[in-house]
C-alpha positions in Angstrom: -14.0 119.6 -1.0 -13.5 118.9 2.9 -13.3 115.2 1.9 -10.3 115.8 -0.3 -8.8 118.0 2.3 -8.1 114.9 4.4 -4.5 113.6 3.6 -5.8 110.0 4.2 -8.1 110.5 1.2 -6.2 112.8 -1.3 -2.8 111.2 -0.8 -4.0 107.6 -1.8 -5.9 109.1 -4.5 -2.9 111.1 -5.8 -0.6 108.0 -5.9 -3.4 105.9 -7.5 -3.7 108.6 -10.2 0.1 108.7 -10.7 0.4 104.9 -10.8 -2.5 104.8 -13.4 -0.9 107.6 -15.5 2.4 105.7 -15.4 0.8 102.3 -16.4 -1.1 104.1 -19.4 2.1 105.8 -20.6 3.9 102.3 -20.5 1.1 100.6 -22.2 1.2 103.1 -25.2 5.0 103.6 -25.4 6.2 100.1 -24.7 3.1 98.9 -26.5 4.3 100.2 -29.8 7.9 98.9 -29.5 6.5 95.5 -28.4 4.4 95.7 -31.5 7.3 96.4 -33.7 8.9 93.4 -32.3 5.9 91.3 -32.9 5.9 92.4 -36.7 9.5 91.2 -37.1 8.7 88.0 -38.9 6.5 89.8 -41.4 9.2 92.1 -42.7 11.9 91.2 -45.2 15.4 90.7 -44.0 16.5 94.0 -45.3 13.7 95.8 -43.5 14.3 94.3 -40.1 17.1 96.6 -39.3 14.8 99.7 -40.0 12.3 98.2 -37.7 14.8 98.1 -34.9 16.2 101.5 -35.8 12.6 103.0 -35.4 12.5 101.9 -31.8 16.2 101.9 -30.9 16.5 105.3 -29.1 13.2 104.7 -27.1 12.7 101.1 -26.0 14.6 101.1 -22.9 13.3 104.5 -21.8 9.7 103.3 -22.4 10.1 100.5 -19.8 11.1 103.2 -17.2 7.4 103.8 -16.9 6.7 100.2 -15.9 9.3 100.4 -13.2 7.7 103.6 -12.0 4.2 102.2 -11.9 5.3 99.0 -10.0 7.4 101.1 -7.6 4.5 103.3 -6.8 2.3 100.2 -6.2 5.0 98.8 -3.9 5.6 101.8 -1.8 2.1 103.4 -1.8 -0.1 100.2 -1.7 1.9 97.4 -0.2 -1.0 95.0 0.6 -2.2 95.3 -3.0 1.3 94.8 -4.2 1.5 91.6 -2.2 -1.9 90.2 -3.5 -1.5 91.2 -7.2 2.1 89.9 -7.4 1.2 86.7 -5.6 -1.8 86.0 -7.9 0.1 86.8 -11.0 3.5 85.5 -10.1 3.8 83.2 -13.1 2.7 85.7 -16.0 4.9 88.3 -14.2 7.9 85.8 -14.4 7.1 85.2 -18.1 7.0 88.8 -18.8 10.3 89.7 -17.2 11.9 86.9 -19.1 10.5 88.3 -22.3 11.7 91.7 -21.5 15.2 90.3 -20.7 15.2 88.3 -23.9 14.4 91.5 -25.9 17.0 93.5 -24.2 19.8 90.7 -24.9 18.7 90.1 -28.5 18.6 93.8 -29.2 22.2 94.1 -28.3 23.4 90.8 -29.6 21.9 91.2 -33.1 24.2 94.0 -33.7 27.3 92.2 -32.5 26.8 88.5 -33.4 28.1 87.2 -36.7 25.8 87.7 -39.8 24.9 84.0 -39.7 23.6 84.3 -36.2 21.5 87.5 -36.8 18.4 85.5 -37.8 18.4 83.6 -34.6 18.6 87.0 -32.6 15.8 88.4 -34.6 13.7 85.4 -33.8 14.7 85.9 -30.1 13.6 89.7 -30.3 10.2 88.5 -31.6 10.0 85.8 -29.0 10.7 88.2 -26.1 8.0 90.6 -27.6 5.4 87.8 -27.9 6.1 86.6 -24.3 5.8 90.1 -22.8 2.7 90.9 -24.8 0.9 87.7 -24.1 1.7 87.9 -20.4 0.6 91.5 -20.1 -2.8 90.6 -21.7 -3.2 87.6 -19.5 -2.5 89.7 -16.3 -5.1 92.4 -17.6 -7.7 89.6 -18.1 -7.1 87.9 -14.7 -7.2 91.4 -13.0 -10.5 92.1 -14.6 -11.8 88.7 -13.3 -10.9 89.5 -9.8 -7.5 87.6 -9.7 -9.2 84.3 -8.9 -7.9 81.2 -10.9 -10.9 79.4 -12.4 -11.0 77.8 -15.8 -13.5 80.4 -17.0 -11.3 83.2 -15.8 -8.2 81.7 -17.4 -10.0 81.3 -20.7 -10.9 85.0 -20.7 -7.5 86.0 -19.7 -6.1 83.9 -22.6 -8.5 85.7 -24.9 -7.4 89.0 -23.6 -3.8 88.0 -24.1 -4.4 87.4 -27.6 -6.3 90.5 -28.2 -3.8 92.8 -26.4 -1.0 91.1 -28.5 -2.7 92.0 -31.8 -3.5 95.4 -30.3 0.2 96.0 -29.7 0.9 94.8 -33.2 -1.5 97.5 -34.5 -0.1 100.4 -32.5 3.4 99.1 -33.5 2.3 99.4 -37.2 0.9 102.8 -36.6 4.2 103.8 -35.2 6.0 102.4 -38.3 3.6 104.2 -40.7 4.8 107.5 -38.9 8.5 106.6 -38.6 9.2 104.9 -42.0 8.6 105.6 -45.5 8.6 103.7 -49.0 7.9 100.2 -49.3 8.1 99.5 -45.5 5.4 102.2 -44.7 3.0 100.7 -47.4 3.6 97.4 -45.8 2.9 98.8 -42.3 -0.4 100.3 -43.6 -1.3 96.7 -44.4 -0.4 95.5 -41.0 -2.4 98.2 -39.3 -5.5 97.4 -41.3 -5.3 93.9 -39.9 -4.3 94.7 -36.6 -6.8 97.3 -35.7 -9.6 94.6 -35.7 -7.8 92.8 -32.8 -7.7 96.0 -30.9 -11.3 96.5 -31.5 -12.3 92.9 -30.6 -10.2 93.4 -27.4 -11.9 96.6 -26.4 -15.4 95.0 -27.0 -14.7 91.9 -25.2 -13.4 93.8 -22.1 -16.2 96.4 -22.3 -18.8 93.5 -22.3 -17.0 91.5 -19.5 -16.2 94.1 -17.1 -19.8 95.2 -16.1 -20.8 91.6 -15.5 -18.0 91.0 -13.1 -19.9 92.6 -10.3 -23.3 94.3 -9.8 -21.5 97.4 -8.6 -19.7 97.9 -11.8 -22.7 97.2 -13.8 -24.6 99.9 -11.9 -21.8 102.4 -12.5 -22.2 102.0 -16.3 -25.9 101.4 -16.8 -27.8 103.4 -14.1 -29.6 106.5 -15.2 -28.5 109.2 -15.7 -24.9 108.0 -15.5 -25.2 105.8 -18.6 -25.9 109.1 -20.7 -22.9 110.9 -19.3 -20.7 108.0 -20.2 -22.2 107.6 -23.7 -19.5 109.7 -25.4 -16.8 107.2 -24.4 -18.2 104.3 -26.9 -19.2 106.9 -29.3 -15.8 108.6 -29.6 -14.2 105.1 -29.7 -16.2 104.2 -32.7 -15.5 107.5 -34.4 -11.8 106.9 -33.9 -12.0 103.4 -35.3 -13.7 104.9 -38.5 -11.3 107.6 -38.6 -8.2 105.3 -38.5 -9.6 103.1 -41.2 -10.4 106.1 -43.4 -6.9 107.4 -42.9 -5.2 103.9 -43.6 -7.2 103.9 -46.9 -5.7 107.3 -47.9 -2.1 106.9 -46.7 0.4 107.5 -47.9 -0.4 110.9 -49.3 0.9 114.6 -49.6 4.5 114.0 -48.7 3.6 112.0 -45.6 2.1 115.0 -43.7 -0.6 112.9 -42.0 1.3 109.7 -41.2 1.2 110.5 -37.6 -2.5 110.3 -37.3 -3.1 106.6 -37.0 -0.6 106.5 -34.1 -2.3 109.5 -32.3 -5.8 107.8 -32.9 -4.5 104.4 -31.5 -3.2 106.1 -28.5 -6.5 107.9 -27.9 -8.3 104.4 -28.2 -5.9 102.8 -25.7 -6.5 106.0 -23.4 -10.3 105.7 -23.7 -10.3 102.0 -23.0 -8.0 102.3 -19.9 -10.0 105.3 -18.6 -13.2 103.3 -18.8 -11.6 100.4 -17.0 -10.3 102.7 -14.3 -13.7 104.3 -13.8 -15.1 100.8 -13.5 -12.8 99.5 -10.7 -12.4 102.6 -8.7 -12.0 102.8 -5.6 -10.8 99.3 -5.7 -6.9 98.7 -6.3 -7.6 95.0 -6.1 -11.1 94.2 -7.7 -13.6 93.2 -4.9 -11.0 92.8 -2.4 -9.4 96.0 -1.2 -9.8 99.7 -2.0 -6.9 102.0 -2.6 -7.7 103.7 0.7 -7.6 100.6 2.7 -4.4 99.4 0.8 -2.5 102.8 1.1 0.5 103.3 3.4 0.2 105.8 6.2 -0.3 109.4 5.2 3.0 110.4 6.7 4.8 107.9 4.6 3.0 108.9 1.4 3.8 112.5 2.0 7.5 111.8 2.3 7.3 109.5 -0.9 5.3 112.3 -2.7 8.2 114.7 -2.1 10.6 112.2 -3.8 8.2 111.9 -6.7 8.0 115.4 -7.3 11.6 115.4 -8.1 11.7 111.9 -9.9 8.7 112.2 -12.1 9.8 115.6 -14.0 13.0 114.0 -14.6 11.6 110.9 -16.3 9.2 113.0 -18.3 11.9 115.5 -19.4 14.1 112.4 -20.5 11.3 110.9 -22.3 10.4 114.1 -24.2 13.9 114.9 -24.9 14.7 111.5 -26.5 11.6 111.7 -28.6 12.5 115.3 -29.7 16.1 114.4 -30.5 15.2 111.4 -32.6 12.3 112.9 -34.3 11.7 112.3 -38.0 12.1 109.1 -39.9 14.1 106.2 -38.8 17.3 105.9 -40.9 19.6 103.1 -41.6 20.8 101.2 -38.5 24.5 101.9 -37.8 26.7 100.8 -34.9 30.0 102.4 -35.9 
């Protein structure tokens, strides 16, 4: 207890927890709207507007959590920010181009002549694909310690593919919840295919991460720690079985259980993220620098924390309010 009474300990830990929470929320929220963008080519032309309508009120607010996570990394852990951004400059650049392309195409598809709408739909898909692949690539490189070797790049490319398919799965799960009729039935088929990409990605990361370092291997497989951590993979397997069982039953009973695949997908992402956070703690840059070594001075962190106390609730309230106001099924897209 006295250990966490030291501001040089509890302040870095608090900011690491806030940054991790912001990243997780971003992965889930922006993950589903990136996933919806990835599914655009699979939808009929008359269904594409409904796909966009399902994420229209949320997509820009979802990206606020990415800004918050990167901002916390910059102000709370400046050395780590420099190392990570330097090592991942190219994929970060591609991700930003993809997010910009999504934003532009989202607006332009509503204002462009009908003949150009297909082009902007393609741009929306391309932006979603660029952002998803780059995020998966960054995840893989981070797990491998941010060192550029052919083996590490190959693993990062594999992670990029799996995360992209995983995003398409959570996007399909979102559409199951937010749509109805023929589009919902089609989303159920998309989710049945996408879930295996998410499962493959979780398995690949779970296998690779313990072998990155002996320290991580010992954290997972030493006794009795391995028994304490056993519920994580067990719960994950049960969630996958549950999702598959639900997808086989949906739609049923006036759509009352259509939210369950999205809830289970969120739980799967959370468990995978929690396992990775446990693996790398206390390092903010794997095998290079801990969060305590990278943290700003306690005096600076305390001042930043005061600002965060005001900013974070505002973001949370705005997010919850938008999801409450636009609850229910997505309707026809209108711009008048």
